[in-house]
C-alpha positions as CSV (number, residue, x, y, z in Angstrom):
1,M,0.0,0.5,-0.3
2,V,2.9,2.4,0.8
3,Q,4.6,1.9,-2.7
4,L,1.0,2.4,-4.4
5,A,1.1,5.5,-2.8
6,D,4.4,6.6,-3.5
7,E,3.6,5.7,-7.0
8,V,0.0,7.6,-7.5
9,F,0.5,10.5,-5.0
10,A,4.4,11.5,-5.1
11,V,4.2,12.9,-1.4
12,K,8.1,12.2,-1.1
13,S,8.9,14.7,-3.8
14,D,6.0,17.2,-3.5
15,P,5.6,19.0,0.1
16,S,2.6,20.9,-0.2
17,Q,0.9,17.3,-0.4
18,L,-0.2,15.5,3.1
19,D,2.8,13.1,3.9
20,V,1.0,10.8,6.1
21,N,2.7,9.3,9.1
22,A,2.4,8.6,12.9
23,E,1.9,11.9,14.0
24,V,-0.5,13.4,11.1
25,L,-3.0,9.7,12.0
26,E,-2.5,10.8,15.5
27,R,-3.9,14.2,14.5
28,L,-6.6,13.1,11.6
29,Y,-7.9,10.3,14.5
30,K,-8.0,13.8,16.6
31,L,-10.2,15.3,14.3
32,H,-12.7,12.1,13.7
33,P,-12.0,8.4,14.5
34,A,-13.6,7.6,10.6
35,T,-11.2,9.8,8.9
36,V,-9.1,6.7,7.8
37,S,-10.6,3.9,7.1
38,A,-8.8,0.1,5.8
39,F,-10.4,-3.0,4.7
40,D,-8.8,-6.1,5.3
41,D,-9.5,-9.3,3.5
42,G,-8.2,-11.3,6.0
43,N,-4.5,-11.6,4.8
44,G,-4.3,-8.0,4.9
45,P,-5.0,-4.4,3.8
46,V,-5.9,-4.2,0.8
47,A,-8.0,-1.0,0.5
48,W,-7.2,2.3,2.6
49,V,-9.4,5.4,2.2
50,L,-8.6,8.9,3.8
51,L,-11.0,11.6,4.1
52,I,-10.7,15.3,6.0
53,P,-13.3,16.9,8.0
54,T,-12.9,20.9,7.8
55,T,-14.8,24.2,7.3
56,L,-16.4,25.3,3.9
57,D,-14.0,28.3,4.1
58,L,-10.6,26.2,4.2
59,M,-12.2,23.8,1.6
60,N,-12.7,27.5,-1.1
61,R,-9.5,28.8,-0.2
62,F,-8.0,25.3,-0.9
63,L,-10.4,25.1,-4.1
64,G,-9.1,28.3,-5.3
65,K,-5.0,27.2,-4.4
66,Q,-4.5,29.5,-1.4
67,I,-3.6,26.7,0.1
68,S,-1.8,23.6,0.2
69,E,-3.0,20.2,1.0
70,K,-0.5,20.2,3.8
71,E,-1.7,24.0,5.2
72,L,-5.4,22.8,5.0
73,F,-4.8,19.6,7.4
74,D,-3.1,21.7,9.3
75,L,-5.6,24.5,9.7
76,T,-8.4,22.5,10.8
77,P,-9.3,23.1,13.8
78,I,-9.6,20.0,15.9
79,E,-12.7,20.7,17.8
80,A,-14.7,22.6,15.6
81,K,-18.1,21.7,13.6
82,F,-17.2,20.6,10.2
83,D,-19.3,21.6,7.5
84,A,-17.0,19.9,4.4
85,V,-15.2,16.6,3.9
86,Y,-12.0,16.5,2.0
87,L,-11.4,13.1,-0.2
88,C,-8.2,13.0,0.4
89,S,-6.8,9.9,-1.0
90,A,-8.3,6.4,-1.6
91,L,-5.9,3.8,-2.4
92,V,-6.9,0.1,-3.8
93,L,-4.9,-3.0,-4.6
94,E,-5.4,-3.7,-8.1
95,E,-7.1,-6.9,-7.8
96,F,-9.7,-5.8,-5.9
97,R,-10.2,-2.5,-8.0
98,R,-13.9,-2.1,-9.1
99,K,-15.5,-4.1,-6.4
100,G,-17.5,-0.5,-4.8
101,I,-14.5,-1.3,-1.8
102,A,-13.3,2.4,-1.6
103,K,-16.6,3.6,-1.9
104,Q,-18.2,2.0,0.7
105,L,-15.7,2.9,3.3
106,A,-15.8,6.3,2.2
107,L,-19.8,6.4,2.6
108,T,-19.7,5.1,6.3
109,A,-17.2,7.3,6.9
110,I,-19.6,10.2,5.8
111,D,-22.1,8.8,7.9
112,N,-20.2,8.8,10.9
113,M,-19.1,12.3,10.5
114,R,-23.0,13.6,9.6
115,E,-23.9,12.0,13.0
116,M,-21.3,15.0,14.8
117,H,-21.2,17.6,11.9
118,Q,-23.5,19.3,9.3
119,L,-21.5,18.3,6.2
120,K,-22.7,20.5,3.2
121,A,-19.9,19.3,0.5
122,V,-17.5,17.4,-0.3
123,F,-14.6,18.7,-2.2
124,V,-11.1,16.7,-4.1
125,W,-8.1,16.7,-5.6
126,A,-8.0,14.4,-8.0
127,F,-4.9,12.2,-9.8
128,T,-6.2,9.8,-11.5
129,P,-9.6,9.5,-13.4
130,E,-10.4,6.7,-11.4
131,G,-10.3,8.6,-8.6
132,D,-12.7,11.5,-10.4
133,S,-15.3,9.1,-10.8
134,A,-15.1,7.5,-7.6
135,A,-15.7,10.7,-6.0
136,E,-18.6,11.8,-8.2
137,T,-20.3,8.8,-7.0
138,I,-19.6,9.0,-3.3
139,A,-21.3,12.8,-3.8
140,N,-23.9,11.7,-5.0
141,L,-24.6,8.6,-3.4
142,A,-23.6,10.9,0.0
143,K,-26.3,12.9,-1.7
144,L,-23.1,15.8,-1.4
145,P,-22.6,18.6,-4.0
146,L,-19.3,17.9,-5.7
147,Y,-16.2,20.6,-5.9
148,K,-13.2,19.8,-7.7
149,R,-9.5,21.6,-7.2
150,E,-8.2,21.4,-10.7
151,K,-4.4,20.6,-11.5
């Protein structure tokens, strides 16, 4: 999964992207326990989804390229009332793709976040056509408008 993340997102060579490590994971869980989800087929994780709850203001600043992905994460307050969710990343091993695993993980996470927050939008910065399509499907099924950051 780590190798796949490096191949798709190249976070090591782009300091504006969020590089997930133990410290980042700890802060993500403080934002909301459903930020990170994984699916294990019994032999280890085969899919991983990361969503960041945040505010509409920060969403708009990110979409307008006023702040980076890392700044979006750093500026999101821990105990705020969140009204937007950033579909940050979804990774699925090739042999498990197109089975709806990432979609279900994301929808379950959004439902869990809705228990505490009145979400009004989801947004994405898609790196692949598959990521763009998945974001559209997730937004439609969650009945939330989708906003996209252009590369």
